N, C-alpha and C positions, 0 to 999 in steps of 0.2 A: 372696045366697041363704042361707037358714038351713040348719043341719045336717040337720034333718028332711027338707026338700025335696031336699037334696043326696043323702041316702042313698036316697030313693025313686027319684030319677033314675038313680043308680048301679046300683041293683038292676034297674031297667028295662033299662039298657044292657047289663049282664051277661046279663040274660035274652035280649036280642036276639042276643048272641053264641052263647048256648046254642041258641036257635031256629035260627040259621043252621046249626049243626052237626047238630041233630036232623033238620031237613028238607032236608039236603044232597042227598039222592036226588031229591027233588021239585023243588028250586029250580035245581039246576045240572047241566049236562051234564058228566059225568066218568066215562068207562069205567074209569078206574083205581080207582074206589071199590071195585068188586067184585073187580077184579084183585088189589089188595093185601090183600083179606080172605081170599083163598085162598093156596095154597102157591105164591106168585108166583116163587120162585127156580127153579122147575122147569117153568114153562109159558111160552109165547110171549106177547109183548106183545099186548094187545087191539087190534082195529081201532078207528080213531078218525077223526074229522073235525078236522083240525088247527086251522082257523080258529075253529070253534065251541068247541073245547077251550080254546084260548088266550083267547077272549073271555069264557067263563064263569070261567076261572081268574082273569083280571084283575078281573072283576066281584066275585068272592068276596074277593079280596085287598083291593079298594077298600072294600067294605062293612066288612070286619074292621078296616081301617086307620082309616076315618072314625069308627067306634064307639070304637076304641081311643084315638084322639086326643081325643075328647070326654071319655072316662073320665079320661085323663091330665090334661086341663084342669080337670076337676072335683076331682080329687084334689090337684093341686099349685097351681092358680090362677095360675101364672106362664106368660105367653106365651112366654118363652124356652124353657121346658121343651117346650111344644107345638111350637114351631118346630124345635128340635133333634130331637125325635122324628119330626116330619114329614120332615126331611132324611134321617134314618136309614131311615125306611120307604121313601122314594123310592130311595135307594141300594141297599137290600136288594132292592127289587123289580127293579131293573135287573139286578143280579148274579144273583139267583135265577131270574129269568125267562130269562136267557140260558142258564143251566145246565139249566133245565127244558126249554127248546126243544131243546137238544142231546140230552138223554135221550129226548125224545119222537120226534125225527127219527131218532136212531141207537140204537134199543133193543137192548141187549146184556144177556144174563142176568147177567153179572158186574157190571154197573152198576146193577142193580135196587135194591139196598139204598141206594146213594147217591141214586138217583132218588127212592125212597120218602121219604127225609129232606128232600130239596130241596122236593119237592111238599108235604110236611107244613108246612114253613115258609111256603109260599105260601097254603095253604088254611086254616090254623088260626092263631088269634091268639097265637102263641107269643112274638112280639115284645113284646106287652103283659106277659106273665108275666116277661120279663126286664127290661123298662123300669121297671115299678113299683118293685121293690126297688132298682134302680140309682138312680132319681131320689129315692127316699126316703133312701137312704144319702147321696147328694149333699146333700140338704136338711138332714139332721141334722149333717153335717160342716162346713157353712158357718158 
């Protein structure tokens, strides 16, 4: 793939990540979107449908992960980078989802800030923002 095509595809993929964020209210069931926009440290946790919430959170994480892995593949062209990133994404998903479920099932006001951050790692492509510089550093140090 020449550089021109690669940049167009990367632009498109980053655009998809942005569109997922922009249309999150329309695409995903998440009562915590509104909850965390308000003064959440002083109000009770919203009513939610647990199965639906978990399904849509998994869907959003999966979409962000797939797009992120394709971006990493285009940037670094090495299958080992993509495999390592995929393993990291799976491990992070297991750990973060367990914490997320704990916070959803046991909502306590003193845990809201930690819950907010765990949820942020699940619904936003923060892993990509960490992995791009890490893999770039690895590449230049080899």
